[in-house]
C-alpha positions as CSV (number, residue, x, y, z in Angstrom):
1,M,145.2,38.7,69.3
2,E,148.7,40.1,69.7
3,S,150.8,39.5,72.8
4,I,152.2,42.5,74.6
5,G,155.6,43.4,73.3
6,S,155.3,41.6,70.0
7,N,155.5,44.9,68.1
8,P,158.5,46.9,69.4
9,A,158.1,49.7,66.8
10,P,156.0,52.1,69.0
11,L,158.4,51.7,71.8
12,Y,161.4,52.3,69.5
13,D,159.7,55.4,68.1
14,L,159.0,56.8,71.5
15,L,162.6,56.2,72.6
16,V,164.0,57.9,69.4
17,S,161.7,60.9,70.0
18,V,162.6,61.3,73.7
19,L,166.3,60.5,73.6
20,P,167.4,63.9,72.3
21,V,165.8,65.4,75.4
22,L,166.9,62.8,77.9
23,V,170.6,62.7,77.1
24,P,171.3,66.4,77.7
25,L,169.3,66.3,80.9
26,A,171.2,63.3,82.1
27,L,174.5,65.0,81.3
28,I,173.4,68.1,83.2
29,Q,172.4,66.0,86.2
30,I,175.7,64.2,86.3
31,V,177.7,67.4,86.0
32,L,175.7,69.1,88.7
33,L,175.9,66.1,91.0
34,V,179.7,65.7,90.7
35,S,180.4,69.4,91.0
36,A,178.2,69.7,94.0
37,L,179.7,66.7,95.7
38,V,183.3,68.0,95.0
39,S,182.3,71.4,96.4
40,I,180.7,69.8,99.5
41,F,183.8,67.8,100.4
42,R,186.2,70.6,99.7
43,H,184.4,73.1,102.0
44,T,184.0,72.9,105.7
45,S,181.4,75.6,106.3
46,Y,178.0,76.1,104.8
47,K,175.4,78.9,104.9
48,V,172.7,76.4,105.9
49,G,172.9,72.8,107.2
50,T,175.8,70.4,107.5
51,R,177.9,68.3,105.2
52,I,175.8,65.2,105.7
53,L,172.6,67.1,105.0
54,W,173.9,68.5,101.7
55,V,175.2,65.1,100.6
56,V,171.8,63.5,101.2
57,V,170.0,66.4,99.5
58,V,172.3,66.3,96.5
59,L,172.1,62.6,96.1
60,L,168.4,62.1,96.6
61,V,166.8,65.2,94.9
62,N,167.7,65.0,91.3
63,I,168.8,68.2,89.5
64,I,167.2,70.4,92.1
65,G,169.4,69.1,95.0
66,P,172.7,70.4,93.5
67,I,171.1,73.7,92.5
68,L,169.7,74.1,96.0
69,Y,173.2,73.5,97.4
70,F,174.8,76.1,95.2
71,V,172.1,78.7,95.9
72,L,171.4,78.0,99.6
73,G,174.2,75.9,101.1
74,R,177.5,77.0,99.7
75,A,179.2,79.5,101.9
76,E,181.4,82.3,100.5
77,E,185.1,81.7,100.7
């Protein structure tokens, strides 16, 4: 009987097959997060909500939060 984790090959194969998808998604998430936070702290007025609300949404709702801010929250200058 083999112990769990004694054969790392399937895990490695899974990681190698998923990594090309995860890296671009992670980069997109980081860029959206940083750009949304910079925009939130540079602006004082929003179409919907307050600064605190948008910071929480952007930080807690991955990928969708920053997109929601740019679509619904960011006021025109």
